[in-house]
C-alpha positions as a printed NumPy array, in Angstrom:
array([[ 15.396, -16.956, -14.574],
       [ 13.478, -13.962, -13.238],
       [ 15.824, -11.542, -14.996],
       [ 15.359, -13.439, -18.272],
       [ 11.57 , -13.152, -17.982],
       [ 11.842,  -9.419, -17.269],
       [ 14.096,  -8.988, -20.315],
       [ 11.631, -10.827, -22.562],
       [  8.716,  -8.714, -21.289],
       [ 10.821,  -5.546, -21.628],
       [ 11.678,  -6.298, -25.28 ],
       [  8.086,  -7.327, -26.04 ],
       [  6.793,  -4.01 , -24.705],
       [  9.402,  -2.114, -26.751],
       [  8.164,  -3.909, -29.891],
       [  4.591,  -3.062, -28.878],
       [  5.611,   0.611, -28.51 ],
       [  6.976,   0.544, -32.06 ],
       [  3.747,  -0.992, -33.395],
       [  1.674,   1.601, -31.515],
       [  3.807,   4.343, -33.094],
       [  3.194,   2.8  , -36.55 ],
       [ -0.569,   2.846, -35.9  ],
       [ -0.372,   6.393, -34.524],
       [  1.359,   7.536, -37.724],
       [ -1.472,   6.089, -39.833],
       [ -4.109,   7.72 , -37.613],
       [ -2.352,  11.114, -37.649],
       [ -1.888,  11.069, -41.429],
       [ -5.499,  10.01 , -41.953],
       [ -6.679,  12.904, -39.73 ],
       [ -4.467,  15.401, -41.55 ],
       [ -4.606,  14.185, -45.167],
       [ -8.007,  12.506, -45.031],
       [ -6.726,   9.264, -46.503],
       [ -4.709,   6.152, -45.638],
       [ -1.142,   6.867, -46.811],
       [  0.944,   3.781, -45.917],
       [  1.058,   2.253, -49.421],
       [  0.585,   5.539, -51.299],
       [  4.289,   5.908, -52.205],
       [  7.774,   4.617, -51.465],
       [  8.631,   7.492, -49.096],
       [  5.584,   6.721, -46.966],
       [  6.585,   3.073, -46.647],
       [ 10.139,   4.088, -45.679],
       [  8.784,   6.589, -43.143],
       [  6.668,   3.885, -41.49 ],
       [  9.651,   1.529, -41.298],
       [ 11.841,   4.305, -39.867],
       [  9.195,   5.03 , -37.206],
       [  9.033,   1.331, -36.356],
       [ 12.784,   1.062, -35.777],
       [ 13.193,   4.507, -34.199],
       [ 10.431,   4.035, -31.626],
       [ 11.772,   0.585, -30.688],
       [ 15.214,   2.113, -30.074],
       [ 13.865,   5.15 , -28.197],
       [ 11.573,   2.989, -26.057],
       [ 14.634,   1.157, -24.774],
       [ 16.811,   4.292, -24.586],
       [ 14.247,   6.152, -22.447],
       [ 13.564,   3.012, -20.365],
       [  9.872,   3.512, -20.996],
       [  8.983,  -0.06 , -20.061],
       [ 11.163,  -0.851, -17.066],
       [  8.917,  -2.578, -14.543],
       [  9.488,  -0.931, -11.183],
       [  6.99 ,  -2.005,  -8.563],
       [  6.818,   1.467,  -7.015],
       [  6.883,   3.461, -10.269],
       [  4.34 ,   6.357, -10.362],
       [  2.393,   7.194, -13.529],
       [  3.993,  10.645, -13.619],
       [  7.374,   9.038, -14.393],
       [  5.759,   7.058, -17.214],
       [  4.268,  10.265, -18.631],
       [  7.628,  12.048, -18.394],
       [  9.366,   9.206, -20.278],
       [  6.659,   9.024, -22.953],
       [  6.81 ,  12.787, -23.55 ],
       [ 10.616,  12.686, -23.745],
       [ 10.509,   9.715, -26.137],
       [  7.918,  11.407, -28.361],
       [  9.713,  14.77 , -28.495],
       [ 12.98 ,  13.087, -29.416],
       [ 11.348,  10.878, -32.039],
       [  9.353,  13.669, -33.684],
       [ 12.461,  15.884, -33.582],
       [ 14.502,  13.267, -35.458],
       [ 11.738,  12.824, -38.052],
       [ 11.407,  16.597, -38.506],
       [ 15.163,  16.863, -39.024],
       [ 14.988,  14.092, -41.632],
       [ 12.116,  15.838, -43.437],
       [ 14.137,  19.068, -43.561],
       [ 17.412,  17.348, -44.564],
       [ 15.926,  15.258, -47.394],
       [ 13.527,  17.982, -48.606],
       [ 10.401,  15.919, -47.926],
       [  8.312,  19.075, -47.782],
       [  5.174,  17.339, -49.02 ],
       [  5.108,  15.431, -45.715],
       [  5.421,  18.624, -43.705],
       [  5.97 ,  19.356, -40.017],
       [  2.277,  19.712, -39.113],
       [  1.434,  16.008, -39.751],
       [  4.41 ,  15.036, -37.584],
       [  3.035,  17.184, -34.744],
       [ -0.298,  15.385, -35.118],
       [  1.629,  12.123, -35.027],
       [  3.48 ,  13.15 , -31.863],
       [  0.225,  13.943, -30.041],
       [ -1.524,  10.728, -31.115],
       [  1.561,   8.624, -30.395],
       [  2.072,  10.06 , -26.893],
       [ -1.618,   9.595, -26.068],
       [ -1.718,   5.976, -27.243],
       [  1.611,   5.023, -25.662],
       [  0.775,   6.534, -22.282],
       [ -2.711,   4.998, -22.345],
       [ -1.255,   1.574, -23.131],
       [  1.264,   1.809, -20.298],
       [ -1.341,   2.993, -17.786],
       [ -3.527,  -0.008, -18.689],
       [ -0.597,  -2.43 , -18.422],
       [  0.765,  -1.108, -15.133],
       [ -2.751,  -0.779, -13.683],
       [ -3.255,  -4.466, -14.42 ],
       [ -0.005,  -5.324, -12.627],
       [ -0.984,  -3.193,  -9.62 ],
       [ -4.427,  -4.81 ,  -9.372],
       [ -2.832,  -8.253,  -9.526],
       [ -0.445,  -7.378,  -6.698],
       [ -3.25 ,  -5.969,  -4.549],
       [ -4.971,  -9.351,  -4.898],
       [ -1.854, -11.119,  -3.63 ],
       [ -0.421, -12.177,  -6.99 ],
       [  3.146, -11.592,  -8.141],
       [  4.286, -10.71 ,  -4.608],
       [  7.752, -10.937,  -3.07 ],
       [  8.582, -11.834,   0.535],
       [ 11.008,  -9.408,   2.143],
       [ 12.99 ,  -9.392,   5.377],
       [ 13.934,  -5.949,   6.698],
       [ 16.897,  -5.282,   8.972],
       [ 16.488,  -1.764,  10.286],
       [ 16.317,   0.789,  13.07 ],
       [ 13.841,   3.614,  13.731],
       [ 14.95 ,   5.332,  10.493],
       [ 13.334,   2.41 ,   8.6  ],
       [  9.892,   3.3  ,   9.961],
       [  8.888,   5.46 ,   6.975],
       [  9.927,   2.786,   4.486],
       [  8.091,   0.029,   6.383],
       [  4.901,   2.104,   6.543],
       [  5.136,   2.758,   2.808],
       [  5.47 ,  -0.943,   2.018],
       [  2.431,  -1.753,   4.154],
       [  0.399,   1.11 ,   2.718],
       [  1.035,   0.544,  -0.984],
       [ -0.214,  -2.999,  -1.567],
       [  0.227,  -2.541,  -5.322],
       [  3.997,  -2.736,  -4.842],
       [  3.558,  -6.446,  -4.195],
       [  5.806,  -6.779,  -1.131],
       [  5.003,  -8.891,   1.916],
       [  7.038,  -8.214,   5.031],
       [  7.953, -11.599,   6.485],
       [  9.625,  -9.948,   9.444],
       [ 11.595,  -6.957,  10.682],
       [ 14.799,  -7.391,  12.653],
       [ 15.04 ,  -4.288,  14.798],
       [ 15.241,  -2.596,  18.179],
       [ 12.641,  -2.435,  20.954],
       [ 11.943,   1.18 ,  20.066],
       [ 11.099,   0.166,  16.495],
       [  8.869,  -2.613,  17.842],
       [  6.968,  -0.13 ,  20.011],
       [  6.503,   2.259,  17.077],
       [  5.216,  -0.476,  14.757],
       [  2.968,  -2.2  ,  17.312],
       [  1.276,  -5.367,  16.037],
       [  1.211,  -4.298,  12.386],
       [  4.239,  -6.45 ,  11.534],
       [  6.372,  -9.117,  13.203],
       [  9.437,  -7.51 ,  14.808],
       [ 12.297,  -9.828,  15.741],
       [ 15.084,  -9.049,  18.25 ],
       [ 18.305,  -7.472,  17.011],
       [ 20.309, -10.593,  17.892],
       [ 18.144, -12.819,  15.646],
       [ 20.079, -15.253,  13.445],
       [ 19.306, -13.657,  10.081],
       [ 21.239, -16.341,   8.171],
       [ 18.926, -19.035,   9.524],
       [ 15.788, -17.05 ,   8.606],
       [ 17.016, -16.567,   5.036],
       [ 17.857, -20.249,   4.784],
       [ 14.711, -21.698,   6.421],
       [ 11.977, -19.315,   5.268],
       [ 10.884, -18.256,   1.79 ],
       [ 12.662, -14.914,   1.482],
       [ 12.968, -13.192,  -1.91 ],
       [ 14.713, -10.005,  -0.796],
       [ 16.627,  -8.734,   2.226],
       [ 16.521,  -4.967,   2.777],
       [ 19.097,  -3.371,   5.071],
       [ 17.771,  -0.017,   6.255],
       [ 19.802,   1.464,   9.1  ],
       [ 20.933,   5.049,   9.569],
       [ 24.306,   3.979,  10.971],
       [ 25.34 ,   1.087,   8.764],
       [ 27.773,  -1.47 ,  10.168],
       [ 30.1  ,  -2.766,   7.474],
       [ 30.61 ,  -6.176,   9.106],
       [ 26.833,  -6.755,   9.168],
       [ 26.484,  -5.711,   5.534],
       [ 29.272,  -8.023,   4.374],
       [ 27.772, -10.939,   6.312],
       [ 24.333, -10.337,   4.793],
       [ 25.801,  -9.945,   1.306],
       [ 27.591, -13.272,   1.632],
       [ 24.433, -15.057,   2.821],
       [ 22.277, -13.539,   0.079],
       [ 24.823, -14.382,  -2.623],
       [ 25.078, -17.976,  -1.448],
       [ 21.293, -18.488,  -1.405],
       [ 20.371, -16.409,  -4.458],
       [ 18.437, -13.785,  -2.482],
       [ 18.273, -10.148,  -3.656],
       [ 20.017,  -7.75 ,  -1.264],
       [ 18.986,  -4.11 ,  -1.071],
       [ 20.376,  -1.37 ,   1.104],
       [ 19.013,   2.049,   2.034],
       [ 21.149,   4.74 ,   3.634],
       [ 20.953,   8.536,   4.005],
       [ 24.503,   8.575,   2.637],
       [ 23.17 ,   7.48 ,  -0.777],
       [ 21.295,  10.766,  -1.105],
       [ 24.641,  12.538,  -1.307],
       [ 26.217,   9.972,  -3.625],
       [ 23.366,   9.869,  -6.164],
       [ 23.943,  13.16 ,  -7.991],
       [ 26.484,  15.128,  -5.989],
       [ 29.645,  13.023,  -6.256],
       [ 32.448,  13.726,  -8.689],
       [ 36.232,  13.578,  -8.92 ],
       [ 37.935,  16.95 ,  -8.634],
       [ 41.603,  17.27 ,  -9.519],
       [ 44.141,  19.348,  -7.609],
       [ 46.814,  19.368, -10.288],
       [ 47.082,  15.586, -10.871],
       [ 45.72 ,  14.499,  -7.478],
       [ 42.128,  13.118,  -7.684],
       [ 39.859,  14.071,  -4.768],
       [ 36.377,  12.63 ,  -4.224],
       [ 34.064,  15.636,  -3.848],
       [ 30.55 ,  15.442,  -2.4  ],
       [ 28.415,  18.563,  -2.762],
       [ 25.407,  19.074,  -0.494],
       [ 23.479,  21.064,  -3.142],
       [ 22.782,  20.545,  -6.862],
       [ 25.834,  21.478,  -8.932],
       [ 24.636,  20.93 , -12.51 ],
       [ 24.999,  24.519, -13.748],
       [ 23.308,  23.901, -17.103],
       [ 20.272,  22.124, -15.617],
       [ 19.895,  24.8  , -12.939],
       [ 19.863,  27.439, -15.688],
       [ 17.227,  25.406, -17.543],
       [ 15.231,  25.319, -14.303],
       [ 15.462,  29.125, -14.047],
       [ 14.297,  29.574, -17.649],
       [ 11.392,  27.18 , -17.086],
       [ 10.477,  29.045, -13.891],
       [ 10.336,  32.363, -15.757],
       [  8.329,  31.022, -18.697],
       [  5.865,  29.013, -16.581],
       [  5.267,  31.876, -14.146],
       [  4.721,  34.342, -17.021],
       [  2.263,  31.966, -18.711],
       [  0.508,  31.223, -15.389],
       [  0.046,  34.929, -14.612],
       [ -1.309,  35.533, -18.116],
       [ -3.642,  32.521, -18.217],
       [ -4.933,  32.919, -14.661],
       [ -5.4  ,  36.694, -14.837],
       [ -9.232,  36.294, -14.8  ],
       [ -8.854,  34.113, -11.692],
       [ -6.684,  36.804, -10.089],
       [ -9.378,  39.388, -10.764],
       [-12.169,  37.13 ,  -9.454],
       [-10.333,  36.281,  -6.224],
       [ -9.384,  39.937,  -5.705],
       [-13.033,  40.995,  -5.969],
       [-14.132,  38.202,  -3.606],
       [-11.576,  39.238,  -0.974],
       [-12.442,  42.919,  -1.286],
       [-16.193,  42.316,  -0.992],
       [-16.005,  39.781,   1.858],
       [-13.698,  41.552,   4.342],
       [-11.99 ,  44.85 ,   5.022],
       [ -8.326,  45.2  ,   4.228],
       [ -5.866,  44.801,   1.344],
       [ -6.217,  42.118,  -1.333],
       [ -2.661,  40.886,  -1.005],
       [ -0.722,  39.836,   2.062],
       [  3.016,  40.397,   2.026],
       [  5.468,  39.002,   4.518],
       [  9.227,  39.024,   4.935],
       [ 10.619,  35.574,   4.191],
       [ 14.069,  34.005,   4.067],
       [ 15.342,  32.83 ,   0.687],
       [ 18.454,  31.13 ,  -0.638],
       [ 21.366,  31.262,   1.827],
       [ 19.567,  33.651,   4.168],
       [ 18.612,  36.366,   1.657],
       [ 15.393,  38.094,   2.727],
       [ 12.584,  39.106,   0.377],
       [  8.865,  39.935,   0.397],
       [  6.571,  37.024,  -0.43 ],
       [  3.088,  37.764,  -1.776],
       [ -0.13 ,  35.807,  -1.214],
       [ -3.831,  36.493,  -1.431],
       [ -4.976,  37.657,   2.01 ],
       [ -6.799,  34.827,   3.79 ],
       [ -6.826,  36.298,   7.316],
       [ -8.091,  39.357,   9.11 ],
       [ -5.837,  42.41 ,   8.894],
       [ -4.592,  42.145,  12.516],
       [ -3.707,  38.439,  12.214],
       [ -0.097,  38.897,  13.336],
       [ -1.164,  40.678,  16.532],
       [ -3.666,  37.902,  17.337],
       [ -1.075,  35.168,  16.765],
       [  0.529,  35.64 ,  20.198],
       [ -2.767,  34.861,  21.959],
       [ -3.183,  31.652,  19.931],
       [  0.297,  30.166,  20.439],
       [ -0.959,  27.76 ,  23.12 ],
       [ -3.226,  26.177,  20.503],
       [ -0.395,  25.635,  17.997],
       [ -0.752,  22.12 ,  16.497],
       [  2.681,  22.123,  14.873],
       [  5.819,  21.122,  16.734],
       [  8.969,  23.165,  16.224],
       [  9.02 ,  26.901,  15.373],
       [  6.254,  26.755,  12.727],
       [  2.648,  27.698,  13.579],
       [ -0.412,  25.796,  12.362],
       [ -3.947,  25.628,  13.71 ],
       [ -6.763,  23.59 ,  12.12 ],
       [ -9.557,  26.039,  13.016],
       [ -7.687,  29.296,  13.071],
       [-10.231,  32.051,  13.952],
       [ -8.162,  34.602,  12.045],
       [ -8.999,  33.022,   8.671],
       [-11.79 ,  34.719,   6.697],
       [-14.645,  32.937,   4.92 ],
       [-13.082,  33.222,   1.465],
       [ -9.719,  32.477,   3.09 ],
       [-10.817,  28.939,   4.015],
       [-11.603,  28.194,   0.364],
       [ -8.368,  29.736,  -0.906],
       [ -6.284,  27.704,   1.554],
       [ -8.06 ,  24.409,   0.853],
       [ -7.453,  24.819,  -2.873],
       [ -4.008,  26.462,  -2.433],
       [ -5.201,  29.344,  -4.648],
       [ -3.863,  31.804,  -2.069],
       [ -0.381,  30.917,  -3.357],
       [ -1.029,  32.19 ,  -6.927],
       [  0.565,  35.664,  -6.403],
       [  3.852,  33.91 ,  -5.649],
       [  4.254,  33.483,  -9.401],
       [  5.267,  37.164,  -9.282],
       [  7.997,  36.199,  -6.785],
       [  9.162,  33.559,  -9.266],
       [  9.087,  36.082, -12.098],
       [ 11.286,  38.427, -10.03 ],
       [ 13.765,  35.626,  -9.336],
       [ 13.282,  35.387,  -5.559],
       [ 11.539,  32.007,  -5.757],
       [ 11.225,  28.952,  -7.971],
       [  8.156,  26.916,  -8.975],
       [  9.466,  23.932,  -7.007],
       [ 11.624,  24.227,  -3.905],
       [ 11.498,  24.284,  -0.087],
       [  8.868,  26.677,   1.222],
       [ 10.392,  30.045,   2.302],
       [ 10.311,  30.386,   6.125],
       [  9.818,  33.567,   8.149],
       [ 12.952,  34.931,   9.893],
       [ 11.61 ,  34.039,  13.365],
       [ 11.412,  30.35 ,  12.381],
       [ 14.954,  30.343,  10.999],
       [ 16.323,  31.7  ,  14.278],
       [ 14.981,  28.572,  16.003],
       [ 16.313,  26.098,  13.43 ],
       [ 18.674,  23.359,  14.519],
       [ 22.003,  23.397,  12.707],
       [ 21.131,  20.567,  10.267],
       [ 17.868,  22.303,   9.295],
       [ 19.69 ,  25.37 ,   7.948],
       [ 20.726,  23.393,   4.858],
       [ 17.182,  23.724,   3.474],
       [ 18.135,  27.359,   2.771],
       [ 20.857,  26.239,   0.358],
       [ 18.411,  26.111,  -2.576],
       [ 16.04 ,  28.743,  -3.92 ],
       [ 12.646,  28.48 ,  -2.148],
       [  9.585,  27.409,  -4.12 ],
       [  5.803,  27.536,  -4.334],
       [  5.507,  23.768,  -3.89 ],
       [  7.703,  20.885,  -2.765],
       [  7.536,  17.32 ,  -1.453],
       [  5.741,  18.321,   1.765],
       [  2.902,  19.983,  -0.174],
       [  2.153,  16.786,  -2.131],
       [  2.463,  14.41 ,   0.816],
       [ -0.815,  12.478,   1.458],
       [ -0.541,  13.348,   5.165],
       [  0.714,  16.912,   4.651],
       [ -1.693,  18.327,   7.223],
       [ -0.271,  16.045,   9.927],
       [  3.447,  16.021,   9.066],
       [  5.698,  16.881,  12.002],
       [  8.078,  19.836,  11.677],
       [ 11.135,  17.569,  11.699],
       [  9.702,  15.336,   8.944],
       [  8.878,  18.455,   6.95 ],
       [ 12.517,  19.563,   7.192],
       [ 13.734,  16.099,   6.186],
       [ 11.444,  16.128,   3.136],
       [ 12.955,  19.431,   2.016],
       [ 16.475,  18.043,   2.413],
       [ 15.405,  14.935,   0.498],
       [ 14.326,  17.206,  -2.368],
       [ 17.667,  19.049,  -2.331],
       [ 19.661,  15.812,  -2.244],
       [ 17.715,  14.228,  -5.139],
       [ 16.916,  17.283,  -7.26 ],
       [ 16.416,  16.898, -11.005],
       [ 14.164,  18.419, -13.656],
       [ 12.269,  15.13 , -13.701],
       [ 11.596,  15.383,  -9.962],
       [ 10.317,  18.963, -10.45 ],
       [  8.   ,  17.735, -13.209],
       [  6.612,  14.972, -10.979],
       [  6.063,  17.372,  -8.057],
       [  4.229,  19.862, -10.294],
       [  1.876,  17.136, -11.568],
       [  1.189,  15.909,  -8.041],
       [  0.646,  19.485,  -6.851],
       [ -2.1  ,  19.917,  -9.44 ],
       [ -3.699,  16.697,  -8.176],
       [ -3.456,  17.955,  -4.569],
       [ -5.096,  21.256,  -5.524],
       [ -7.987,  19.417,  -7.19 ],
       [ -8.499,  17.371,  -4.021],
       [ -8.794,  20.596,  -2.011],
       [ -7.715,  18.986,   1.264],
       [ -5.466,  21.778,   2.505],
       [ -5.803,  23.599,   5.81 ]])
């Protein structure tokens, strides 16, 4: 029944997308031609009908209206832009093929802009309404979590984001998990009869979230959930490897399941490199006045060079010079040894909230992340990417645990998941490493796009240290 309702809503929203596109076409043509063109000729009527059908099809093809409770707006924007580019591209091809030169490409570009704006605005309004309703306790789902300490991050997320509409009825876990969660949620012993809870209480979903999954437990839970019509979900670190890195490789005629621990899509990685080059070139050009302004501010406020360069470790251990605007006094490295006792970061990394080595202008540059701008030159030279794990210094790498070395398997970047984390100033070193590995395991151009958008938001908040 629930699936049927979702399908009806999904199709309704796809129809609404098509109608919005129809309206956007009228608006764009009115802006460009200065008159209402729908009934002006037969070609115009056909064009409107084509847009209606095309946008309905593309809305479903790009899954622009799938209702995920935890879906960020950046994903919606990515889908809308992809839908619009594809749709306008098809229309432009039709105009060229059928010699409809009197319509022209320029009006279609107007149409693409208006359509994307209206579609994204509509979806933001709709999903904002759903989120507000869930925050008020409407449209919620009761969940039972079976997990260990590895489930802690997921549980905290569910409790933090009320707009997801999940209520944790209970958590079946260890004493250690109970101590970590405190009184924030009801934690039941590991030997709890889960079948009885599912049967007696109102449970909509069971989520199995253990680092070391036990197959007999999973099969038992699956059977219980199937019998009672309860949704079963499972989270495992193993899925990170299976999502994008699994394929069948043939040795002659023998199939072998191959799991790669780094992205293997050669074409998409090349696209990423091209995007890196173009974006960095545009950024350096556009922000050149900002470069000049910051350079003058640094030069006038403290003695020393404008730029700070440091040896860093790149992909698979390759070393290179990374460039930043200087935010510290010139003898910062010498003073670091005397400040090690005040290090607030666990592991080999060094971080100090009120570092006396930071200059006046340096505080502002770090809070806004503007000190990272010169790294676009590193991207332009091919040593770094826009998005990727931050490049460590060689001394840190020498203290890495074995599993942490895998973060060097992808080209380092200016920003990554850690930089956009709400609690980035308080993230432990181990969690930081896990976030980088999460990025590597789930890499896609879409993920890069989302991280870039969230990085801009983080910069505007200016909450860095």
